[in-house]
Backbone bond lengths (Angstrom), bond angles and torsions (degrees), N, CA, C in turn:
res aa  C-N    CA-C-N  psi(-1)  N-CA   C-N-CA  omega(-1)  CA-C   N-CA-C  phi
1 M - - - 1.467 - - 1.530 109.85 -
2 K 1.309 116.44 135.86 1.448 120.76 179.94 1.525 110.07 -69.34
3 Q 1.316 115.57 148.15 1.454 119.42 178.69 1.527 110.50 -71.63
4 I 1.324 115.18 147.67 1.463 121.28 -177.95 1.522 109.22 -91.84
5 V 1.312 115.47 133.03 1.455 122.22 179.27 1.513 108.73 -118.35
6 V 1.321 117.17 133.82 1.459 121.92 178.97 1.517 109.29 -124.18
7 S 1.314 116.96 136.52 1.453 120.40 172.53 1.517 109.64 -156.50
8 G 1.327 115.83 153.04 1.456 120.40 180.00 1.513 111.74 -142.61
9 I 1.325 115.45 156.95 1.460 122.05 173.92 1.516 107.88 -124.18
10 R 1.330 116.14 131.05 1.467 119.89 -178.62 1.517 110.27 -64.28
11 S 1.328 115.65 142.27 1.470 120.81 -176.37 1.523 110.96 -93.67
12 T 1.330 116.19 48.32 1.466 119.17 179.97 1.523 111.73 -100.44
13 G 1.289 117.86 10.82 1.457 119.11 179.06 1.501 111.49 164.58
14 R 1.315 115.11 -173.82 1.452 121.15 -176.57 1.529 111.48 -76.30
15 L 1.324 115.46 158.63 1.453 120.36 176.76 1.531 109.15 -81.58
16 H 1.327 115.53 143.06 1.454 119.45 -177.59 1.526 111.27 -111.53
17 L 1.314 114.63 177.14 1.458 121.00 -175.67 1.523 111.46 -58.67
18 G 1.338 116.85 -35.78 1.458 120.03 178.37 1.519 111.99 -63.38
19 N 1.350 117.13 -41.48 1.469 120.34 176.26 1.529 110.70 -58.44
20 Y 1.325 115.04 -45.96 1.469 120.16 -174.08 1.523 111.89 -68.88
21 L 1.330 117.11 -50.02 1.458 120.42 -176.93 1.522 112.07 -74.92
22 G 1.327 116.28 -19.19 1.451 120.40 178.03 1.521 111.67 -93.27
23 A 1.327 116.08 -94.58 1.461 121.21 -171.45 1.526 113.93 -69.33
24 L 1.328 117.79 -44.39 1.463 119.30 -169.61 1.518 113.44 -62.96
25 R 1.315 117.50 -38.23 1.461 119.03 177.99 1.522 110.96 -62.99
26 N 1.332 116.48 -36.40 1.460 119.24 176.17 1.522 111.33 -69.66
27 F 1.352 116.85 -36.76 1.457 119.73 178.04 1.524 110.70 -58.68
28 V 1.331 116.38 -42.73 1.467 121.10 -178.24 1.522 110.35 -59.60
29 Q 1.327 116.55 -39.41 1.462 119.75 177.75 1.523 111.32 -73.89
30 M 1.324 117.16 -40.74 1.462 121.65 -177.44 1.518 112.39 -60.35
31 Q 1.334 117.88 -36.98 1.463 120.59 -175.96 1.529 111.74 -63.47
32 R 1.319 117.17 -19.24 1.464 121.10 179.22 1.524 111.70 -87.60
33 E 1.326 116.99 -13.62 1.466 120.78 -173.13 1.522 113.83 -116.82
34 Y 1.334 117.10 -20.88 1.456 121.12 -175.12 1.526 110.37 -133.18
35 Q 1.321 115.11 164.63 1.459 120.60 169.53 1.527 106.28 -82.08
36 C 1.321 117.13 108.86 1.462 121.68 -170.53 1.524 112.63 -112.76
37 F 1.325 114.99 140.40 1.462 123.19 170.45 1.526 107.34 -118.47
38 F 1.320 116.91 116.02 1.458 122.44 175.80 1.524 107.77 -116.37
39 F 1.327 117.06 133.64 1.460 118.25 -176.07 1.516 111.74 -136.49
40 I 1.322 114.31 157.40 1.453 122.77 176.64 1.527 106.86 -96.93
41 A 1.321 116.74 115.37 1.464 121.63 -167.78 1.525 111.31 -87.09
42 D 1.319 116.30 71.15 1.471 119.56 -178.53 1.521 112.06 -71.32
43 L 1.333 117.90 -30.78 1.467 119.80 179.21 1.533 110.69 -68.70
44 H 1.311 117.22 -40.41 1.461 120.18 177.11 1.529 110.70 -59.15
45 S 1.320 116.62 -36.87 1.464 119.71 -175.78 1.524 112.11 -67.47
46 L 1.331 117.85 -18.25 1.466 120.44 -179.57 1.524 112.38 -66.54
47 T 1.316 117.48 -15.61 1.465 119.67 178.55 1.520 111.72 -66.11
48 T 1.335 117.35 -15.47 1.463 120.45 177.20 1.534 111.80 -105.78
49 H 1.340 117.07 5.33 1.462 123.49 176.93 1.537 114.18 57.51
50 P 1.342 118.50 55.50 1.464 118.57 174.36 1.524 109.74 -69.86
51 T 1.323 116.78 156.15 1.460 119.32 177.31 1.518 109.26 -73.77
52 A 1.335 115.59 162.71 1.458 120.18 -179.06 1.527 111.37 -59.08
53 A 1.329 116.21 -42.71 1.471 119.79 -179.15 1.526 110.75 -65.41
54 D 1.332 116.30 -41.14 1.463 119.86 179.04 1.525 111.40 -62.80
55 L 1.334 116.44 -42.08 1.458 120.82 -175.49 1.517 110.84 -63.70
56 H 1.317 117.86 -51.18 1.464 120.36 -177.54 1.530 110.59 -63.25
57 G 1.316 116.45 -42.53 1.455 119.43 179.07 1.513 112.16 -63.63
58 S 1.323 116.93 -37.53 1.459 120.50 179.05 1.520 111.70 -67.60
59 V 1.327 117.09 -39.68 1.463 120.76 178.27 1.525 110.31 -61.03
60 R 1.339 116.16 -45.83 1.471 120.29 178.71 1.528 110.33 -61.07
61 A 1.333 115.77 -44.12 1.465 119.85 -177.14 1.524 111.32 -64.08
62 V 1.335 116.78 -45.15 1.461 119.62 -178.37 1.528 110.63 -67.03
63 M 1.332 118.31 -37.99 1.455 120.60 176.73 1.525 110.40 -60.72
64 A 1.330 116.80 -46.31 1.467 120.89 179.15 1.523 110.76 -61.92
65 E 1.330 116.92 -38.79 1.458 120.65 -178.14 1.525 111.69 -72.43
66 Y 1.328 117.82 -37.56 1.466 120.95 173.31 1.532 110.19 -56.34
67 L 1.317 116.07 -47.93 1.464 120.71 -178.29 1.525 110.73 -65.11
68 A 1.319 116.29 -43.64 1.465 120.31 -179.54 1.527 111.09 -63.42
69 A 1.329 116.53 -33.07 1.465 120.51 -178.75 1.518 112.44 -75.20
70 G 1.340 117.49 -12.77 1.450 119.60 175.19 1.509 117.06 118.79
71 L 1.339 118.42 2.00 1.460 118.56 175.22 1.524 108.91 -70.63
72 D 1.317 115.66 132.43 1.467 122.14 -173.63 1.525 109.28 -113.91
73 P 1.337 118.49 115.02 1.473 120.80 -179.63 1.517 113.65 -59.95
74 K 1.333 117.17 -16.22 1.463 120.58 176.83 1.528 111.65 -82.05
75 L 1.328 116.25 -17.58 1.458 120.46 -178.38 1.522 112.60 -106.45
76 C 1.322 117.80 -23.66 1.463 121.74 -177.20 1.522 109.09 -137.04
77 T 1.322 115.91 169.53 1.463 121.49 173.14 1.516 107.79 -98.79
78 L 1.324 115.62 114.30 1.466 122.64 -176.77 1.523 107.51 -117.32
79 Y 1.333 116.93 115.65 1.456 119.20 -172.27 1.520 112.20 -144.46
80 V 1.317 115.00 167.98 1.460 122.39 176.18 1.529 107.83 -95.72
81 Q 1.299 116.99 130.62 1.465 122.35 -173.78 1.526 112.45 -51.98
82 S 1.319 117.65 -46.20 1.466 120.87 -175.83 1.523 112.94 -70.72
83 D 1.333 118.35 -11.54 1.464 121.19 176.82 1.523 111.93 -78.32
84 V 1.323 116.95 -3.94 1.475 121.47 -179.11 1.530 107.91 -121.13
85 P 1.340 117.83 83.83 1.471 120.48 -175.70 1.518 113.25 -63.96
86 E 1.329 117.54 -18.86 1.463 119.79 176.40 1.523 111.59 -59.85
87 T 1.323 116.28 -29.81 1.471 119.80 178.34 1.521 110.85 -63.25
88 T 1.325 116.41 -44.79 1.471 118.84 -178.37 1.521 111.27 -70.59
89 E 1.328 117.76 -29.45 1.466 119.26 177.39 1.529 110.28 -70.44
90 L 1.340 116.75 -40.66 1.458 119.25 176.45 1.527 110.02 -66.32
91 Y 1.317 116.63 -36.64 1.470 122.24 175.38 1.530 110.13 -55.83
92 L 1.328 117.14 -44.93 1.464 121.09 178.19 1.529 110.53 -61.92
93 L 1.328 116.89 -45.86 1.461 120.70 -177.48 1.528 110.82 -64.76
94 L 1.336 117.24 -41.41 1.458 119.89 179.21 1.528 111.70 -66.37
95 N 1.328 116.47 -33.34 1.464 119.82 179.73 1.523 112.29 -63.00
96 M 1.326 117.05 -24.61 1.460 119.92 179.87 1.523 112.14 -65.88
97 N 1.322 115.84 -21.17 1.463 119.94 -179.71 1.528 111.56 -124.39
98 A 1.339 116.46 24.77 1.467 121.93 172.41 1.521 106.79 -106.84
99 Y 1.312 117.03 129.37 1.460 120.25 -168.54 1.531 112.00 -102.35
100 L 1.328 114.50 146.87 1.455 121.87 -172.92 1.525 112.04 -54.42
101 G 1.324 116.95 -45.89 1.462 120.49 -176.27 1.519 112.75 -59.72
102 E 1.338 117.02 -45.53 1.460 119.15 -177.64 1.531 111.49 -69.57
103 L 1.331 116.93 -31.60 1.461 119.74 177.75 1.527 110.96 -71.75
104 Q 1.313 116.47 -38.74 1.468 120.23 179.86 1.524 112.41 -69.30
105 R 1.320 116.59 -25.50 1.468 119.92 -179.83 1.525 112.88 -80.75
106 C 1.304 116.88 -8.14 1.460 120.64 -177.23 1.535 110.11 -63.12
107 T 1.316 116.15 129.91 1.468 121.06 -177.06 1.514 112.20 -59.84
108 S 1.332 117.04 -41.11 1.464 119.58 -177.71 1.526 111.23 -66.23
109 F 1.338 117.81 -32.82 1.464 120.89 177.18 1.527 109.98 -65.78
110 K 1.319 116.43 -43.88 1.463 120.19 178.43 1.522 111.14 -61.48
111 D 1.335 115.85 -41.17 1.469 119.90 179.32 1.524 111.17 -64.82
112 K 1.318 116.25 -43.24 1.467 120.02 -176.39 1.523 112.34 -67.13
113 I 1.330 117.59 -42.01 1.465 118.43 -178.18 1.523 110.80 -69.22
114 R 1.330 116.05 -23.50 1.461 118.72 174.91 1.530 110.74 -74.25
115 K 1.334 116.01 -35.83 1.464 120.57 -177.72 1.528 112.14 -80.78
116 Q 1.339 118.13 -31.39 1.462 120.39 -179.41 1.530 110.01 -130.92
117 P 1.332 117.75 68.38 1.470 121.45 -174.82 1.517 113.59 -63.46
118 N 1.325 118.60 -20.04 1.458 121.20 179.65 1.521 112.71 -94.02
119 N 1.318 117.09 6.66 1.461 120.53 -179.21 1.529 109.74 -142.33
120 I 1.339 115.62 57.76 1.466 120.96 178.29 1.525 107.13 -92.61
121 N 1.309 116.01 89.09 1.463 121.05 -174.56 1.528 111.68 -101.18
122 A 1.321 115.52 168.33 1.465 120.91 -177.95 1.525 111.34 -63.29
123 G 1.332 116.86 -29.67 1.455 120.13 178.42 1.518 112.12 -62.98
124 L 1.336 116.68 -36.44 1.461 119.79 176.31 1.526 110.74 -63.63
125 L 1.328 115.35 -44.19 1.462 119.96 -178.54 1.525 111.23 -62.60
126 T 1.330 116.59 -42.32 1.470 120.45 -175.05 1.522 112.72 -98.54
127 Y 1.323 116.60 16.37 1.471 121.39 176.77 1.533 111.48 -51.40
128 P 1.351 119.55 -45.17 1.469 119.18 -179.86 1.525 112.86 -63.15
129 T 1.333 117.64 -30.03 1.464 120.01 179.57 1.521 111.10 -70.35
130 L 1.338 116.65 -40.08 1.462 119.73 176.93 1.521 110.13 -66.84
131 M 1.314 117.19 -39.42 1.463 119.32 176.69 1.530 110.43 -63.09
132 A 1.331 116.49 -39.35 1.461 120.05 176.91 1.526 110.78 -62.58
133 A 1.327 116.91 -40.75 1.461 120.53 178.22 1.526 111.26 -63.10
134 D 1.344 117.28 -39.21 1.468 121.02 177.18 1.525 111.28 -56.92
135 I 1.315 115.57 -37.96 1.467 121.08 -176.25 1.522 111.49 -83.94
136 L 1.336 115.62 -47.91 1.464 120.12 -174.37 1.526 112.65 -71.88
137 I 1.332 118.22 -25.17 1.463 120.47 -178.60 1.527 111.18 -61.36
138 H 1.342 117.21 -25.47 1.466 121.16 176.87 1.527 111.66 -106.74
139 R 1.338 115.96 6.37 1.466 121.49 -179.19 1.532 110.78 50.31
140 A 1.320 114.45 50.63 1.462 121.71 -175.20 1.526 111.88 -69.31
141 N 1.313 114.58 145.24 1.466 121.12 174.96 1.520 112.36 -95.54
142 L 1.335 116.02 -30.34 1.457 121.27 -175.33 1.523 109.97 -131.69
143 V 1.327 115.72 144.49 1.463 121.06 178.57 1.527 108.35 -139.83
144 P 1.332 118.78 122.15 1.465 119.58 174.88 1.528 109.91 -77.28
145 V 1.311 117.09 116.21 1.464 121.01 -177.86 1.518 109.68 -133.69
146 G 1.327 115.51 148.61 1.454 121.21 172.50 1.512 110.14 -84.82
147 K 1.330 115.91 175.52 1.465 120.39 -179.00 1.515 111.60 -58.97
148 D 1.359 117.13 -33.52 1.460 120.36 -176.49 1.522 112.76 -74.92
149 Q 1.341 116.95 -8.94 1.462 119.97 -178.97 1.531 112.56 -111.80
150 E 1.312 117.54 1.72 1.463 119.65 -176.56 1.526 111.84 -62.56
151 Q 1.340 117.12 -36.04 1.465 119.27 178.94 1.523 110.92 -64.55
152 H 1.343 116.82 -37.59 1.462 119.47 177.85 1.523 111.32 -63.81
153 L 1.322 117.39 -38.59 1.463 120.14 178.32 1.520 110.48 -66.21
154 E 1.323 116.93 -38.73 1.464 120.30 176.82 1.527 110.20 -63.34
155 M 1.338 116.95 -39.40 1.457 119.98 178.08 1.531 110.72 -68.00
156 T 1.323 117.22 -33.74 1.467 120.38 175.80 1.521 109.96 -60.91
157 R 1.320 116.41 -44.58 1.469 119.50 177.16 1.526 110.62 -61.51
158 T 1.329 116.44 -40.98 1.469 120.57 179.13 1.516 110.78 -60.91
159 F 1.338 117.51 -47.56 1.462 121.10 -179.06 1.524 111.38 -64.45
160 G 1.341 116.98 -41.88 1.452 120.34 -179.14 1.512 112.47 -66.11
161 L 1.338 117.09 -45.57 1.458 120.71 179.92 1.522 111.05 -67.48
162 R 1.332 116.96 -35.99 1.468 120.95 177.53 1.524 109.82 -63.02
163 F 1.318 116.16 -43.23 1.472 120.63 178.00 1.527 109.73 -60.84
164 N 1.334 116.61 -48.08 1.468 120.19 -179.42 1.526 110.86 -58.17
165 R 1.328 116.09 -42.64 1.470 120.91 -176.72 1.532 111.27 -70.08
166 M 1.338 116.34 -43.66 1.461 120.49 -176.34 1.517 112.22 -68.09
167 Y 1.340 116.87 -33.40 1.459 120.13 -174.18 1.522 113.01 -112.97
168 N 1.357 114.90 15.12 1.461 120.70 172.50 1.536 111.59 52.28
169 T 1.318 115.01 56.33 1.453 120.51 -178.91 1.530 108.92 -141.65
170 E 1.311 116.28 166.54 1.466 121.80 173.58 1.518 109.16 -119.79
171 L 1.321 115.64 35.98 1.461 120.93 -173.62 1.530 112.53 -62.40
172 F 1.325 116.99 -46.72 1.460 119.14 -171.67 1.524 111.50 -101.80
173 P 1.327 117.35 128.92 1.465 120.58 173.61 1.527 109.96 -76.21
174 E 1.330 115.77 172.94 1.462 120.73 175.36 1.529 108.21 -95.70
175 P 1.327 118.24 99.44 1.466 119.53 -177.27 1.527 111.34 -67.00
176 Q 1.314 114.80 137.61 1.455 121.08 179.57 1.524 110.45 -110.97
177 A 1.315 115.93 158.95 1.455 120.18 177.60 1.521 109.52 -70.39
178 Y 1.324 115.37 133.25 1.463 120.48 176.69 1.524 108.86 -79.06
179 N 1.307 115.74 126.17 1.455 121.07 179.53 1.521 109.15 -112.31
180 P 1.334 117.69 105.26 1.460 119.99 -178.87 1.520 111.36 -65.53
181 Q 1.345 115.43 156.75 1.464 119.94 179.59 1.524 110.73 -60.12
182 S 1.335 116.71 -40.98 1.463 120.21 175.12 1.522 107.91 -99.63
183 P 1.325 118.48 131.59 1.471 120.58 -177.31 1.515 111.68 -61.52
184 L 1.350 115.16 149.44 1.457 120.27 179.35 1.524 110.44 -61.80
185 V 1.325 114.33 139.53 1.458 120.27 178.06 1.524 108.58 -84.76
186 K 1.321 116.70 125.73 1.459 120.69 176.54 1.519 108.39 -94.38
187 I 1.322 116.50 115.48 1.452 121.74 -177.79 1.523 109.34 -98.14
188 P 1.329 117.92 118.56 1.467 120.02 -178.72 1.517 111.63 -74.71
189 G 1.326 116.17 160.80 1.452 121.50 177.52 1.517 111.69 -83.12
190 L 1.325 115.15 176.78 1.463 121.14 -177.08 1.524 113.29 -88.49
191 D 1.341 116.50 -3.31 1.461 119.42 -175.25 1.519 113.19 -94.01
192 G 1.331 116.73 6.95 1.463 119.56 174.43 1.498 115.74 91.64
193 T 1.344 117.97 -8.67 1.461 120.84 179.91 1.516 109.52 -140.91
194 G 1.334 115.84 149.13 1.455 120.40 171.79 1.514 114.34 69.15
195 K 1.348 114.65 -176.64 1.457 120.54 -178.32 1.520 110.62 -92.33
196 M 1.317 114.89 164.05 1.453 121.00 179.10 1.521 109.73 -68.89
197 G 1.351 116.59 136.14 1.452 119.80 -179.64 1.514 111.77 -162.08
198 K 1.343 115.13 155.32 1.471 119.96 -179.76 1.522 111.04 -66.10
199 S 1.330 116.81 -47.51 1.463 119.84 -174.40 1.524 112.02 -68.28
200 E 1.339 116.86 -23.86 1.464 119.69 -179.73 1.521 112.18 -81.64
201 G 1.336 118.04 -12.44 1.460 121.15 179.72 1.512 113.75 66.31
202 N 1.327 117.67 27.49 1.462 121.41 -176.03 1.529 112.41 -122.69
203 A 1.341 116.17 28.42 1.459 120.65 -168.30 1.527 113.56 -107.33
204 L 1.329 114.03 153.35 1.454 123.45 167.71 1.526 106.60 -106.31
205 Y 1.322 117.28 118.81 1.460 121.07 -174.70 1.529 111.40 -91.79
206 L 1.326 115.37 151.11 1.457 120.11 179.46 1.522 111.96 -61.34
207 S 1.324 116.64 -27.89 1.462 121.07 -177.92 1.523 113.10 -94.90
208 D 1.333 118.42 3.37 1.463 121.11 178.27 1.525 110.77 -62.77
209 S 1.321 116.24 141.32 1.462 121.09 175.38 1.525 109.44 -73.86
210 P 1.342 118.32 160.14 1.474 119.85 175.60 1.522 112.52 -55.06
211 E 1.331 116.87 -37.75 1.461 120.11 179.72 1.520 111.01 -63.68
212 D 1.337 116.34 -43.47 1.468 119.88 179.04 1.521 111.04 -64.00
213 I 1.319 116.83 -40.88 1.465 120.74 -179.31 1.524 110.06 -62.71
214 R 1.319 116.57 -45.71 1.473 119.63 -179.69 1.527 110.45 -60.46
215 K 1.333 117.07 -45.35 1.459 120.35 -179.17 1.523 111.05 -61.59
216 K 1.335 116.86 -45.87 1.460 120.60 -177.96 1.522 111.68 -64.27
217 V 1.327 116.53 -46.19 1.461 119.95 -176.94 1.524 110.96 -66.33
218 M 1.319 117.39 -40.23 1.466 119.44 -179.37 1.532 111.63 -66.79
219 R 1.342 117.24 -24.14 1.470 120.46 176.87 1.526 112.29 -87.43
220 A 1.328 118.12 -3.98 1.462 121.64 -177.08 1.525 111.15 -61.03
221 M 1.322 114.76 146.53 1.468 120.49 179.11 1.527 110.07 -63.65
222 S 1.339 116.10 139.21 1.463 121.11 172.95 1.527 107.50 -136.39
223 D 1.311 118.90 -136.49 1.458 121.04 -177.03 1.515 108.46 -152.21
224 N 1.313 117.07 121.25 1.461 121.41 179.98 1.518 113.06 -94.92
225 T 1.335 115.83 -1.88 1.465 119.53 -177.45 1.527 110.00 -85.37
226 P 1.334 119.15 124.73 1.469 120.68 178.70 1.530 111.12 -59.44
227 K 1.308 116.46 141.27 1.462 121.48 -178.74 1.520 110.55 -114.46
228 A 1.309 115.29 146.85 1.454 120.35 173.53 1.524 109.37 -80.75
229 P 1.327 118.77 155.83 1.469 121.06 178.47 1.528 111.66 -53.04
230 N 1.344 115.35 137.04 1.466 123.68 177.31 1.530 113.81 68.01
231 E 1.310 118.21 9.09 1.469 119.93 176.06 1.527 109.32 -73.64
232 P 1.337 117.81 138.27 1.476 119.85 -179.14 1.522 111.94 -57.74
233 K 1.309 115.76 147.96 1.463 121.39 178.88 1.522 110.23 -74.04
234 S 1.324 116.43 145.95 1.460 121.13 171.56 1.527 108.76 -69.94
235 E 1.333 116.19 164.18 1.477 118.96 -178.09 1.529 112.51 -59.55
236 P 1.338 120.36 -45.52 1.466 118.94 178.15 1.524 113.08 -58.62
237 V 1.334 117.18 -38.91 1.457 120.51 179.81 1.530 110.40 -71.47
238 Q 1.314 117.38 -38.97 1.469 120.23 174.86 1.524 110.32 -57.95
239 N 1.336 115.82 -40.78 1.466 120.01 -179.79 1.521 111.58 -65.32
240 L 1.332 116.54 -40.65 1.464 119.28 177.57 1.525 110.90 -61.44
241 F 1.313 116.52 -43.39 1.467 119.72 178.56 1.528 111.37 -67.14
242 A 1.326 117.60 -34.94 1.469 120.04 177.01 1.529 110.53 -63.78
243 L 1.327 116.96 -42.33 1.462 120.70 175.88 1.519 110.69 -62.57
244 L 1.321 116.29 -41.81 1.458 120.77 -179.93 1.531 110.42 -61.75
245 R 1.320 116.49 -44.62 1.471 119.68 179.44 1.516 111.94 -63.55
246 A 1.333 116.79 -29.59 1.464 120.57 -177.44 1.522 113.08 -75.45
247 V 1.339 117.68 -27.68 1.469 119.09 -171.65 1.527 113.85 -123.75
248 S 1.320 118.72 -13.17 1.462 121.10 -172.96 1.522 111.39 -108.05
249 T 1.320 116.11 170.42 1.459 121.21 178.25 1.529 110.08 -75.27
250 A 1.329 114.99 160.94 1.459 120.02 178.48 1.531 110.57 -62.13
251 E 1.335 116.12 -34.67 1.462 120.08 179.81 1.533 111.16 -64.54
252 T 1.334 116.00 -40.16 1.468 120.45 179.08 1.522 110.60 -64.36
253 V 1.316 116.14 -45.54 1.467 120.31 179.24 1.526 110.20 -60.74
254 E 1.329 116.68 -45.33 1.461 120.97 -179.23 1.530 111.15 -61.73
255 F 1.331 116.37 -39.16 1.461 120.88 -179.94 1.532 111.01 -59.04
256 F 1.339 116.56 -48.62 1.467 119.38 -177.76 1.532 111.87 -75.58
257 E 1.324 117.61 -28.90 1.465 119.77 173.87 1.528 109.93 -63.27
258 D 1.334 116.25 -43.44 1.465 119.86 178.75 1.527 110.38 -62.77
259 Q 1.328 116.40 -40.74 1.463 119.36 178.38 1.525 111.43 -64.46
260 Y 1.331 115.76 -39.32 1.466 118.75 178.74 1.531 110.40 -62.32
261 Q 1.330 116.29 -47.15 1.459 120.13 -178.24 1.526 111.59 -64.94
262 A 1.336 116.90 -28.76 1.469 121.09 178.82 1.527 112.01 -86.62
263 C 1.350 116.55 -0.68 1.470 122.53 -179.37 1.529 112.43 60.75
264 T 1.339 115.97 30.38 1.471 120.40 178.34 1.529 111.37 -116.00
265 I 1.311 116.76 8.65 1.462 119.47 -174.89 1.532 111.25 -67.81
266 R 1.328 115.07 139.06 1.464 122.65 173.58 1.528 106.05 -113.75
267 Y 1.332 115.22 108.98 1.464 118.79 -174.16 1.524 111.93 -64.95
268 G 1.321 117.50 -27.41 1.458 119.63 175.67 1.522 111.29 -61.36
269 D 1.335 116.44 -42.89 1.470 120.25 177.95 1.527 110.70 -66.36
270 M 1.328 115.50 -40.64 1.465 119.68 179.58 1.525 110.71 -62.03
271 K 1.331 116.76 -42.70 1.461 120.30 -178.51 1.528 111.33 -69.74
272 K 1.333 117.34 -33.94 1.464 119.55 175.29 1.526 110.65 -61.99
273 Q 1.327 116.40 -43.44 1.468 120.49 178.38 1.530 110.51 -65.75
274 L 1.328 116.01 -42.48 1.460 120.52 179.58 1.528 110.44 -60.20
275 A 1.321 117.12 -44.84 1.463 121.16 -179.54 1.525 110.76 -60.11
276 E 1.329 117.68 -44.66 1.469 120.45 -178.46 1.526 111.23 -66.18
277 D 1.329 116.48 -34.94 1.471 119.20 179.01 1.527 111.19 -71.71
278 V 1.334 116.92 -36.52 1.473 119.83 174.46 1.525 109.97 -63.68
279 I 1.314 117.17 -42.57 1.469 121.77 179.37 1.525 110.33 -61.50
280 A 1.326 116.71 -42.54 1.467 120.02 179.51 1.529 111.21 -62.39
281 L 1.330 116.53 -35.77 1.471 120.76 179.57 1.521 112.12 -73.88
282 T 1.340 116.77 -42.73 1.468 119.96 -170.58 1.526 114.22 -89.96
283 T 1.331 118.62 -19.09 1.466 119.46 -176.87 1.527 112.78 -58.13
284 P 1.341 119.96 -47.89 1.479 118.29 177.19 1.523 112.63 -60.39
285 L 1.337 117.14 -36.03 1.458 120.87 178.12 1.527 110.68 -67.19
286 R 1.333 116.54 -45.12 1.469 120.66 -179.63 1.527 110.82 -61.37
287 E 1.311 117.25 -39.99 1.464 120.34 179.34 1.527 111.34 -65.23
288 K 1.349 116.73 -38.63 1.462 119.91 176.33 1.529 110.94 -67.54
289 I 1.341 116.24 -40.97 1.469 120.00 178.41 1.520 110.40 -58.18
290 E 1.322 116.07 -46.92 1.468 120.62 179.72 1.517 111.12 -62.23
291 M 1.324 117.06 -37.54 1.462 120.96 178.26 1.528 111.08 -63.76
292 Y 1.344 116.52 -45.63 1.462 119.73 -179.52 1.528 111.50 -68.27
293 L 1.331 117.51 -39.12 1.462 119.93 179.26 1.522 112.31 -63.83
294 A 1.320 116.69 -26.02 1.466 120.73 179.80 1.525 112.28 -81.31
295 D 1.338 116.94 -5.55 1.466 121.02 -175.71 1.529 109.46 -117.55
296 D 1.326 116.55 82.32 1.468 121.14 -178.53 1.526 111.74 -60.66
297 R 1.312 116.89 -36.66 1.466 120.57 -178.13 1.534 110.20 -63.46
298 L 1.307 116.44 -43.41 1.465 119.43 -179.75 1.524 110.90 -63.56
299 L 1.338 117.29 -46.62 1.460 120.19 179.37 1.525 110.96 -60.18
300 S 1.315 116.40 -41.01 1.460 120.72 178.87 1.518 111.55 -64.36
301 D 1.327 116.61 -42.55 1.469 120.54 -179.61 1.522 111.48 -65.28
302 V 1.340 116.11 -41.17 1.469 119.55 178.88 1.531 110.35 -63.21
303 A 1.340 116.61 -43.61 1.463 120.51 179.83 1.524 111.07 -64.14
304 A 1.318 116.82 -40.91 1.469 120.66 -179.22 1.527 110.84 -66.38
305 M 1.323 116.68 -42.97 1.463 120.54 179.27 1.522 110.60 -63.54
306 G 1.340 116.06 -41.47 1.458 119.71 178.85 1.511 112.49 -66.54
307 A 1.331 116.76 -40.71 1.459 120.71 179.36 1.520 111.45 -62.65
308 E 1.322 116.13 -40.87 1.471 119.71 -179.74 1.526 110.81 -62.10
309 A 1.327 116.90 -46.78 1.462 120.19 -179.20 1.533 111.27 -67.73
310 A 1.335 116.71 -41.36 1.461 119.84 -179.30 1.524 111.23 -66.39
311 R 1.326 116.85 -38.91 1.464 119.65 -179.07 1.523 111.67 -68.98
312 K 1.314 116.94 -32.52 1.469 119.42 177.12 1.523 110.13 -60.96
313 S 1.322 116.21 -45.08 1.466 120.65 177.58 1.529 110.80 -67.15
314 A 1.336 116.50 -43.75 1.452 121.48 -174.66 1.523 112.81 -68.12
315 K 1.333 117.29 -39.72 1.467 120.79 -178.27 1.528 110.95 -60.84
316 E 1.317 116.28 -41.19 1.459 119.89 -179.31 1.528 110.39 -63.56
317 T 1.323 116.89 -45.97 1.465 120.53 -179.89 1.515 111.24 -63.62
318 L 1.337 116.90 -45.98 1.457 120.26 -177.70 1.518 111.19 -62.35
319 Q 1.313 117.28 -40.86 1.466 120.51 179.92 1.523 110.54 -62.71
320 L 1.326 117.08 -42.86 1.462 120.63 179.11 1.527 110.97 -66.33
321 A 1.335 117.13 -37.02 1.467 120.91 178.87 1.528 110.63 -65.92
322 K 1.319 116.99 -43.76 1.464 120.44 -179.38 1.524 111.49 -66.89
323 E 1.316 116.67 -38.19 1.458 119.34 177.75 1.532 110.58 -64.51
324 A 1.330 116.67 -40.76 1.464 120.50 179.01 1.530 110.98 -62.77
325 M 1.341 116.85 -34.11 1.466 121.69 -179.61 1.525 113.08 -82.74
326 G 1.308 116.15 -7.00 1.467 119.61 -179.08 1.516 113.78 87.62
327 I 1.316 118.04 15.08 1.458 122.27 179.24 1.531 107.83 -90.04
328 R 1.330 115.91 103.94 1.452 120.94 -177.98 1.514 109.54 -137.05
329 K 1.317 115.59 156.27 1.450 120.28 175.65 1.529 109.69 -71.27
330 L 1.330 115.87 143.58 1.458 120.12 177.22 1.520 109.02 -72.00
């Protein structure tokens, strides 16, 4: 039997170039080799209190973008998190044995309460438990996670093993991080520091128009300080070259590297080339996204098919978990 892989993307906005060149390309390959569950994490997004209109629109957008990026509902299970109520029931059961101290020590919780001090809700505190439920509900063996999510995966193992020990069962496996054959590509943001992300406001989105891409790239941080030959690149310039390597030809990268080493580089010209190469990469994706967004029936059918398959897996796990805990009908 093929190993089960689970992964989700929060439905708080559009997918960006980093998502596509990083995780999504691996997802497309994984669906051909493993039994995969990919979901749109609309419940997780509630920790930031999006409006009702924003939430539904984001779910539709992310579903369209998943499909445009190459996820095939015939090869994988693609569903909306809230369409599988068994996940939230398992989340409740796991919370009964998740302890305050370990949840408060979670790095992501500390980061979130610093970023949104006026919205420290219970969902933020128990975010790792819901993530564990997403994984354990399908008894997954493998989970593709970035460095920022490794602690959550470790907590998932803790919750699963604790459940097995407390209720004398071997229901939950120990999910491991999925390591693709080719390492994940880290796409830097346009602000000169860190990786590309929605919350950082430094992203190029798959659905961005060519005009938006040109404007964003031309505003990207570079370096106005003249450099001596062979002097190391500043972080903003390193990021520009990293973006160039991700989307441009080897010849293009070599051309600007030679200019940099000769101290004749014009960052305006480099950014113009970078923008056009990003446009060439994302235009086919944007056109597919627009096509899927215009077809409500197709999006609905894909979500329904995914929910049916996900619930079949989830119902079996939840029933076994409740029986192990002694929760039975009279």
